[in-house]
N, C-alpha and C positions, 0 to 999 in steps of 0.2 A: 684806602688805596691811593686816595688823592684826586680821584676824577671830579672836576669840578661840575657845577650845576649847569653849565652851558654844554656839556657833553652831548654830541648827537648819537642817539641810540636807535638802532633798528631792532625791533622786537620780532622774533620769529616764534610763534606761538599759536596754539589753538585757541578755543574760547577758554578764557581763564575762569576758574570757579570763584564765584563771588563777585564777578563783573568789575565795575567801575570801582566800587568800594574796596575791593581787595587790591586793585591796581594803585589806588590814590596814593599810598606812601611813596611808592616808586615813582609816580608822575610828579607829586610835590617836590622832591628832591632833585629829580631830573626830568624837567618839563618838556625836553626835546625828544620825547618818545614818538616813534613813527612806525608804522606796519606797512606792509605792501599795499594795503588798502588806502592809507593815506598817500602813498606816493604815485599809485596808478590810478586812473579814471576807472569807473565801474564797467565801461564797455570793454577797456583793455583787458580785464581780468576775465571777461565772460567765457572765453575759450578754455581757459585753464580750470574753471570752476567745475567744468564737466568731470574733471578727475582730480581727486585729492591729491594724488602723488604729483600732479602737475604743480600744484600750489605748494606742496613740500619742497619740490625740485627748485622753484624759485628761491624760496627761503634758503635752501642748501647752499645755492651759489652766491647769494648775497652774503652769507654768512662766511662762506669760504674765503671771499675776497675782502673782507673787513680789515680794518687795521688792528682791531682787538676782538677777540671771540671770547664770550663768557659762557661757560657751561654750568647750568645751575643743578641739573641732575643727570643721571645716566641715560642710556639708551643709544642705539646704533647711529642715530641722526648726529649727535653730537660728537660720538667717538669717532666716526669716520671723518668729520671735519677736522678734529684735532689730529688724527693720522695723517690725513692729507696735508695739513699745514706743516707737520713735522717732516714729512716725505719731501716737501718743496723747500726744507732747509731752515725752519724755524725764523723766517724773515718777519713774520707777523706774531704778535703776542696772543697766546691762548690760556685762559685762566680756568682752572679747575676748583671746585670747592675742596677745601681741607675738611674732611669730617672728623679729623683727629683733634680739634680745637676745642672740645668740651670735656670738662671733667665732671663726671655725674656721680650720684650717690656718696656725696660727702657725709660723713657721720656728723649729727649735731654735737655742738661742743667738742669738737676735735681738738686735739693738742696742737700747738704750732709745729711740732716735730713732723706731724701728719703732712703738713703743707709743704715743709722742707724736703721731705722724703718722696712725695707723690705729685705735687703740683709743680714746684719749683723747676725741676728738670725739663718738664714739658714746656714751661713758659720760655726757658732758655732756648729750646729747640724750636718752638712755633712763635715765639715773640708775643703772640696775643692769645688769650685763652679765655673761654667762658667757663664759669663755675655754676653747676646746677646741683641742688639748689644753693642759694647764697647766704640768706638770712639766718643769724644764730648758727652758723656752723663752726666758726673758731670759738674755743672755750674762753671763758672769762678770768679763770683762775690761773696762776703760775705760769702767765704769759709774759715773755721778757718785755721790759718797758718800752724798748725801742719799737717793737711790734705794735704795742697798744697806741703808741704815738702815730705810727703809720696809720692805723685804723682810723684815727681822728682826721688825718689829712684826706683819707679816702672819703669818709662820711661828709665832711664839711668843707672841703677844698676841691676834690677831684669831682664832686658832684655838679654836673653841668646840665643845662637845658638848651633846647633849640633856641636860636635867637627870636624866632617868631613867638615862642612861649614866653620868653623873658619879656619881650615887648608888650604882649597882651596883658601879662600880669602887672607890669608897671602902670599901664593905662587903667587897670581895674583899681589898683591901689590909690592911684591919683584921683579917680572918679569917687572911690570911697571916702576919701579925705575931704573932699570938696562938695559933698551932697548938700550941705547946708546953705553953700554960697560962700561960706568962710572955712578956712583950714581947720579941721577938727580930728581929734584922735578917734580911733575905731577899735572895736573888739571883734575878734574871729572867734567863732564857735564851731568846733568840729563835733557835729551831732551825729552819733552812731545809733541811730534807730530805725534802720533799714529793716525790711521783713526779714532778709536772711540772717542779720545779726540778732534780732529779736528771737527767731527760731532757734538759731544756734546756741543762744544763752541757756536755754531751758528754763528761763525764769518766768514767774507770773506777773502779768500786768493787768492795769484796770482795764476792763472792756465788757462789751456785752456778752451774752451767753453765746450768741451765734459766731462772734470772733473768737472765742476761747476754742469752740469746736473745730472752726476752720484751721486754727494754729495748730491744734492737736493733730488734724490730718495731715497738715503740711510737715510737721516734725517727723511723723510716722513715715511719711514717703521719703524725706530727705535723709533721716538719721534713724533707720529702722533698728539698728543695733543697740543705740543709746536709748529709744523710745521703749522697746520691748513692748509690754501691754500697757504702760502708762501709769500703773498703780503707784509707782515709787516716786513720780515726778512732783508731786505736791510737796513732800518733805524735802526733796532736793532742792526745790525752788525756794522754799523758806530758808535753807541753810545757806544757799548761795547769796541771797539778799543780805542776810545778817554779816556775811563775810565781805560784803562790798563788791560781789563779783558779777552784778547785774547793770546792764547799760541804763543810764539816767533817762527817764522820760523828759520830753520838752517842758512839760509843766512842772517838774521837779528842778530842772535847770533854772527855770524862771524864778522860782521862789528863792533858790540859793542865791543868784545874783542880785536879786533885790535885798536879801539879808545882809549881802556883802556891801550894800550901799550904792549900787548902780541905779541911777535914775532911770526913769521912763523914757528920757530923749537919747539914752544911749545908742550909738550907730554900731549895729551889730552885723558882721558879714557871716553868713552860714555856710559852711562847707559840709555838704551832705548828699548822700543819695536820696532816692525817694523814700520820704519818712513813712513808716508803717502807720496807717490809719488817716494819713492824708491831712487835709486842712483841719479836720476836727482835732486830731491829736495835736496840732501845731497851735491851736487856738489859745490855750492857756499862756504859752510863751509870746505870742504876737500881741495878745492882749496887754500884757504887762510891758512889752517891749516892741512897740509898733514899728521902729525903725529897723526891721529885720530885712536884709536884702541878700540875694544870691548873684552869682556871676551872670545868670539870665537876666536879672533886673538890671544890672549895671551895663551890660554889652547888648548891642543889637543882634538879632537872630543872625543876620549874614556874617558878623564878626566872629561868631562862634561855629559856623559851619565847618571850617576846616578842622577845628579841634574835635568836633563831634565825631569825626570818623575814627578816633581812638579813644577809649575810656581813660586811658593813661594820660593822654594830653589835657583832658578836663581836669583829672586829678592833680596834674603837674601845676595847673592855674591856680586850684585851691591851695595846694602847698606853698606857692609863692606868696600869694594874698596873706595866708596865715602866718607864714615865717615873718613877714614885714608888718604886721598889726601891732598895735600898741599893748594890747592885752590878747593873750591866747588862752581859751578855755577848751580842754578836752573833757569828753563825757564818759569815755570808755577807752579800753586799752587799743592796741594796733600799731603796727610800724609807722603809719602815718604821723600820728600824733607824737609818738616817741621820738622820731626823728626830729620833728619840729621843735619840741622841747629841749632835745639834746643840743640842736643847733643853736638856739638861743642862750643856753647855758654856756656853750663853748665861745660864743661871740661876747661874753662878759656879762650875762645875765642882766642886762640894762633894761629888759622889757619884761613885763610881768607875764608868767605862764602859770595858769591856775589848773592844779589837778584835785578836783574834789574828793574828799573822803567819804567814799559811797557807803562804807560800813556805818560810820557814825551818822551819816545823813539818814541811813535806813532806820535806825533806832529813833532818831528825833522825829522823823515822818510818822513812825508807828505809835508815837506817845500822844494819845488823845488830850492829855492833861498839860502838855507843854505850851506855854503862852508864846506869843510872838517875840516879846523882848528877851525871853529866856533863849528861844531859838536863834535869834539874831547873835546874841553873846557867844553862843556855841559855836555858830558858823564862823564868826570872826576870830575867836580865839584858835579854833582848830586849823584854819587856813592861814594863820600868820607865817607858818613855816612852809606852806605848800603853794609857793608863789614863783617857782623856777630857780631857788637858790640851790646851789650844790648840795647833795645829800650824801650821807654817810653810806660807803660801800657794805656789801654783804656777799656771801658766797653766790656765784651766778647771777649777780646783779646785772641789770639790763644797760650795756654799755651805749646803746642807741640814745637812752633816755637821760642817762647820767655819765657824761664823759669823764674820764679820770682827771684829776686835778693836774697832773703833769701836762697832759694834753692841753687843758683849759689855759695853762700858763703860756702855750706856745700860740695862743689866739692873736 
């Protein structure tokens, strides 16, 4: 709507659920928020506190006389204010939320015609629309070329971050490149080995008997329909590992990177949630590559305080640091890694993006007779074509990870 950061805002509200944490996004974008408690002394409001309706009456009159009144939800209070302002001749602006700006329940892989028939008319009417859900909604096959080109512009040009996120990310990249005192390249590792990912994968991982029991209990609680009685899961886990559908463990990542020739001194930025198994699980990777750092290692606690209020802000920092790295390594699927690899391909695939062949690695890791030299050869030969170069497309291929060649030519 164009209201600047300096806008003076009077807030008429009861106690907000979630307190200051819930109010933080609004206060960060509009710091000049005040309430009647901020404007009046404690003693001045004492008389009015005896009756809740008196406090509401103060809010009512201040809102009624404001230059702009914004209604965020229904209720007689807001309706009466808007009605009164209309009665007085519409001299002051009153803004009501437009609940018709969201298109929901869009089918997955919908044809372009679906959007032309169901979404475009509403965009023309409302000007701005939200689509829920959004990812993987438009189909990949038989889509007009100009629409796929537009997708690339949306993915890689229209995607913008708040200035403070961009600035913090640039600072992290600069610190990452100058950790040794001299400018140096760095690798970004997107490590998908959080408890939720491990549980959802239904794969089997190295661990104590106690860990396996706790994981089984966790899976049964979170995904009871898939878990059933658990008797079928061992065979399922073996099959998924053979097919390369299991997240790589930190130790497996370390061995693959060393086989690729990356030395112990490699500077590695780790983008990850809380790793399942903690420091013990990370030990093999850290022992082989001691220069592992996260955003928490590069930035002071106070610097990240603002971003901690929103998990998406922290993820945005990781996204940008990974995007600008010299080498990016993904360890499992997900839109985060796919969009990074897609963006780097779209920008001319000048930076290496490694997507390990987990199926082949599973066979190699499971072969007790394979020597180190043979393993190294397998890793190098297998990954010569898995470094972020354009890939041949196939039905329902993932546009986020592999932008169409016509789109890439427009970079």
